[in-house]
N, C-alpha and C positions, 0 to 999 in steps of 0.2 A: 093066331089072331093078333098077337102083339106085333109081329113083324109086318102084318098088313097095315096096322095103324101107323107104324113108323114109316112105311113106304108111302102111304097116302099123305101123311104129314110132310114128307120130303117133296111132294109134288105141288104143294100149295102155291108155289111161285109160278106155276105153269098157267094158271088162269089169268093173272095180270099180264104175263108175257104174251099170251094168245090174244088178249084184248087189244094190245098195242100192235101186234104184228099182222093179225088177220086182215085189218082194213088196208094194209099196205099195197096189196096187189090190185084191188079195185081202184084205189087212189092213183096208183101209177098208171093203170090203163086209161082211166078217165083223163088224167093229165096228158098222156100221149095223144089221145084222141082230140083233146082240146087244142093241143099244139098243131096237129095236122090240119084240123078244120080252120084254125085261125090263119093259116097261110093265105086263104082266099078272102078272109073277112078283115074288117078294120082292126087296127091294133088295139083300140080301146075295148073291143069285145073280148079279146084275149086277156087283157089286164083285168077286166071285170070278172071273167071266169076264174082266172088264177087267184085273184083276191078272195073270191067266194070259196074256192076249194081250200085255201089257206085258213080262212075263218072257220070252216067246218073242222079242219084238222086241229086247230088250236082249241076249239070247243071240246073236241074229243079228249085232248090231252088234259084240259082242266077237269072234265068230268071224271076221267080216270083218277087223277090225283085227289080230287075232293071226295069221291064216293067209294072208290075201291081201296084206297090206302088210308082213308080217315084223316088226311091232312087238309087243313083249311088254308087255301091260297088266298091271300089278301093283297090286292094290288091297289096302290094309292099313288097320288101325284096329280099332275096336270093332265087334262085330256089332250092327247096329241092331235086329235082331229080339229081342235079349236085353236091350235097354235100354228104360227108360220113354220114352214119346214126349216130344219136346221141340222147341221152335222153334230154328232155327239160321239164321245168315247165312253163306253160302259165298261167298268172294271168290276170283277166279282172275285171275292176271295173264297168262294165255294164253301160256305158254312153248312150247306145242306145239298141234297141231291136234286132239288127242284130249281136251282139257280138258272139252269139253261131254259126252263119253261118260263120263268119270270122275265128273263132277258129277251126271250124270243117274243 
Protein backbone atom coordinates (compact mmCIF):
# COMPACT_ATOMS: atom_id res chain seq x y z
CA UNK A 1 0.00 0.00 0.00
CA UNK A 2 2.81 2.37 0.85
CA UNK A 3 4.51 1.77 -2.50
CA UNK A 4 1.21 2.58 -4.27
CA UNK A 5 0.97 5.88 -2.42
CA UNK A 6 4.56 6.73 -3.28
CA UNK A 7 3.96 5.85 -6.94
CA UNK A 8 0.75 7.92 -7.17
CA UNK A 9 2.50 10.83 -5.48
CA UNK A 10 5.30 10.66 -8.06
CA UNK A 11 2.71 11.07 -10.84
CA UNK A 12 1.28 14.33 -9.46
CA UNK A 13 3.09 16.31 -12.15
CA UNK A 14 1.33 14.40 -14.92
CA UNK A 15 -1.98 16.28 -14.52
CA UNK A 16 -0.53 19.77 -15.13
CA UNK A 17 1.65 18.40 -17.92
CA UNK A 18 -1.37 16.80 -19.60
CA UNK A 19 -3.38 20.01 -19.19
CA UNK A 20 -0.73 21.93 -21.10
CA UNK A 21 0.04 19.30 -23.77
CA UNK A 22 -3.39 17.89 -24.64
CA UNK A 23 -4.69 21.12 -26.26
CA UNK A 24 -1.58 21.30 -28.47
CA UNK A 25 -2.88 18.93 -31.17
CA UNK A 26 -6.29 20.61 -31.71
CA UNK A 27 -4.60 24.01 -31.54
CA UNK A 28 -2.06 22.98 -34.21
CA UNK A 29 -4.74 21.46 -36.47
CA UNK A 30 -6.95 24.54 -36.16
CA UNK A 31 -3.98 26.78 -36.89
CA UNK A 32 -3.07 24.74 -39.99
CA UNK A 33 -6.69 24.80 -41.22
CA UNK A 34 -6.85 28.56 -40.67
CA UNK A 35 -3.64 29.02 -42.63
CA UNK A 36 -4.94 26.92 -45.54
CA UNK A 37 -8.33 28.65 -45.61
CA UNK A 38 -6.81 32.09 -45.38
CA UNK A 39 -4.93 31.60 -48.65
CA UNK A 40 -8.14 32.50 -50.49
CA UNK A 41 -9.43 35.00 -47.93
CA UNK A 42 -8.30 38.53 -47.11
CA UNK A 43 -5.20 38.82 -44.95
CA UNK A 44 -7.06 40.64 -42.15
CA UNK A 45 -9.26 37.57 -41.60
CA UNK A 46 -6.18 35.44 -41.02
CA UNK A 47 -4.79 38.04 -38.60
CA UNK A 48 -8.09 38.13 -36.73
CA UNK A 49 -8.24 34.32 -36.46
CA UNK A 50 -4.60 34.08 -35.45
CA UNK A 51 -5.03 36.78 -32.78
CA UNK A 52 -8.14 35.00 -31.49
CA UNK A 53 -6.32 31.67 -31.20
CA UNK A 54 -3.38 33.33 -29.47
CA UNK A 55 -5.74 35.00 -26.99
CA UNK A 56 -7.37 31.65 -26.22
CA UNK A 57 -3.95 30.07 -25.70
CA UNK A 58 -2.80 32.84 -23.38
CA UNK A 59 -6.05 32.57 -21.39
CA UNK A 60 -5.39 28.85 -20.98
CA UNK A 61 -1.83 29.51 -19.78
CA UNK A 62 -3.04 32.08 -17.24
CA UNK A 63 -5.81 29.74 -16.08
CA UNK A 64 -3.25 26.97 -15.61
CA UNK A 65 -0.84 29.10 -13.59
CA UNK A 66 -3.49 30.75 -11.43
CA UNK A 67 -5.77 27.77 -10.72
CA UNK A 68 -3.63 24.66 -10.99
CA UNK A 69 -0.43 25.88 -9.39
CA UNK A 70 -1.91 28.35 -6.93
CA UNK A 71 0.24 31.22 -8.21
CA UNK A 72 -1.36 34.62 -8.60
CA UNK A 73 -0.17 36.29 -11.80
CA UNK A 74 -0.43 40.06 -11.49
CA UNK A 75 0.11 42.13 -14.61
CA UNK A 76 0.41 45.87 -14.29
CA UNK A 77 1.50 48.81 -16.38
CA UNK A 78 0.13 50.78 -19.29
CA UNK A 79 -2.53 49.22 -21.51
CA UNK A 80 -0.71 48.53 -24.80
CA UNK A 81 -3.92 48.74 -26.85
CA UNK A 82 -4.27 52.42 -25.90
CA UNK A 83 -0.69 53.35 -26.71
CA UNK A 84 0.93 54.02 -30.07
CA UNK A 85 2.95 51.05 -31.38
CA UNK A 86 6.61 51.14 -30.46
CA UNK A 87 9.61 48.84 -30.39
CA UNK A 88 10.85 47.64 -27.03
CA UNK A 89 13.54 45.44 -25.58
CA UNK A 90 12.39 43.29 -22.69
CA UNK A 91 15.03 41.83 -20.38
CA UNK A 92 14.28 39.27 -17.73
CA UNK A 93 16.62 37.87 -15.10
CA UNK A 94 14.37 34.82 -14.59
CA UNK A 95 13.57 35.07 -10.92
CA UNK A 96 10.70 32.64 -11.37
CA UNK A 97 9.44 30.08 -13.89
CA UNK A 98 6.55 32.28 -15.03
CA UNK A 99 8.72 34.98 -16.60
CA UNK A 100 8.06 33.67 -20.11
CA UNK A 101 4.27 33.89 -19.58
CA UNK A 102 4.46 37.45 -18.33
CA UNK A 103 6.77 38.51 -21.17
CA UNK A 104 4.58 36.78 -23.72
